[in-house]
C-alpha positions in Angstrom: -15.2 -6.1 -60.7 -12.5 -5.1 -58.7 -14.8 -3.6 -55.8 -16.8 -6.7 -56.1 -13.2 -9.2 -55.8 -12.4 -7.1 -52.5 -16.0 -7.4 -51.3 -15.8 -10.9 -51.2 -12.0 -10.8 -49.7 -13.5 -8.8 -47.2 -15.7 -11.1 -45.6 -13.1 -14.3 -45.3 -10.4 -11.8 -43.3 -13.2 -9.9 -41.3 -14.4 -11.5 -38.7 -15.8 -10.0 -35.3 -16.5 -13.4 -33.5 -13.3 -14.4 -31.4 -12.5 -18.0 -32.0 -12.4 -20.1 -28.8 -9.3 -22.1 -28.6 -9.9 -23.5 -25.0 -12.9 -26.3 -25.8 -12.1 -28.1 -23.0 -13.7 -26.2 -20.1 -17.7 -26.1 -21.2 -18.2 -24.2 -18.0 -15.8 -20.9 -18.2 -17.0 -17.8 -17.6 -17.2 -15.4 -20.4 -16.5 -12.5 -18.2 -15.8 -11.7 -14.7 -17.9 -10.4 -12.7 -16.9 -7.9 -9.9 -17.2 -8.4 -5.9 -20.4 -7.5 -4.4 -20.6 -4.0 -4.0 -22.5 -3.0 -0.9 -24.6 -0.1 -0.3 -26.2 1.7 2.9 -30.6 1.7 2.8 -31.7 4.4 3.7 -35.4 6.0 4.0 -36.2 9.6 2.7 -38.4 11.1 5.2 -40.9 14.1 3.7 -38.4 16.8 5.9 -35.5 15.9 3.7 -34.1 14.2 6.2 -32.4 10.1 5.3 -32.7 7.8 8.2 -30.8 4.0 8.5 -32.6 1.1 7.9 -31.3 -1.6 10.7 -32.3 -5.2 11.5 -33.0 -5.7 15.1 -33.4 -8.8 17.4 -36.1 -9.3 20.0 -32.9 -8.6 22.3 -32.1 -4.8 21.3 -29.1 -5.8 19.2 -28.6 -3.7 16.0 -27.4 -5.5 12.7 -27.3 -3.9 9.2 -29.0 -3.8 6.8 -27.5 -3.4 3.1 -28.2 -3.4 -0.3 -26.2 -5.9 -2.5 -25.2 -5.0 -6.0 -23.9 -8.4 -7.6 -24.2 -7.4 -11.3 -23.2 -4.0 -13.5 -26.9 -2.8 -13.6 -27.7 -0.9 -10.6 -31.0 -0.8 -10.5 -30.9 -4.4 -9.3 -30.1 -4.8 -5.9 -30.7 -7.5 -3.3 -31.5 -6.8 0.3 -30.1 -8.8 3.0 -29.2 -8.3 6.4 -25.4 -9.3 8.1 -25.6 -10.7 11.2 -22.2 -12.0 12.5 -20.7 -12.0 8.9 -24.1 -13.8 7.8 -25.8 -12.6 4.7 -30.0 -12.7 5.8 -32.5 -12.6 3.2 -34.8 -9.6 3.5 -38.2 -10.6 2.7 -42.4 -8.8 2.9 -44.4 -11.2 5.7 -47.8 -11.2 3.7 -50.7 -11.3 6.6 -54.2 -11.3 5.2 -55.4 -8.7 8.7 -52.8 -6.0 7.9 -53.1 -3.0 5.6 -48.8 -2.9 5.6 -46.9 -5.8 5.8 -44.0 -5.8 7.9 -40.5 -6.1 6.7 -38.4 -9.3 8.6 -34.8 -10.5 8.2 -35.3 -14.5 8.4 -32.4 -16.3 10.1 -31.5 -20.5 9.1 -33.4 -21.1 12.6 -36.7 -19.1 11.1 -36.2 -16.6 13.6 -37.5 -13.0 12.5 -35.6 -9.9 13.5 -37.6 -6.4 12.3 -36.3 -4.6 9.8 -36.7 -1.0 11.3 -35.5 2.9 10.8 -33.6 4.3 13.7 -33.7 8.1 14.3 -31.1 9.9 15.6 -32.7 10.1 19.2 -33.5 6.5 18.6 -37.0 6.2 17.8 -37.9 3.3 16.2 -39.7 3.5 12.5 -41.8 0.8 11.5 -40.8 0.0 7.5 
């Protein structure tokens, strides 16, 4: 009988949930997300070389291409090209006649920037 009474009293005092004392703000975040983490994007070649990927415009200017980690999960990354402090999306351009789809960064003015791998000697490799 004592065990039964303690068991019932235990339910009234033990609560795994935390009460929300500030109910005035329904849009508050439950957790604070860390700021975005920028990661380098590289190609791994069969001869054990790592080559950095960059975005190139038609004039030959080189811009960084980064993988952005916005979540705690490191398997979900968002590819962006950083041009003059602005993050541009990187997308595959699907064409029916191409066997390989080109990877491009797209500006707000719908100008396409090529995404290429640049070797140490300056040779451009398609991505």
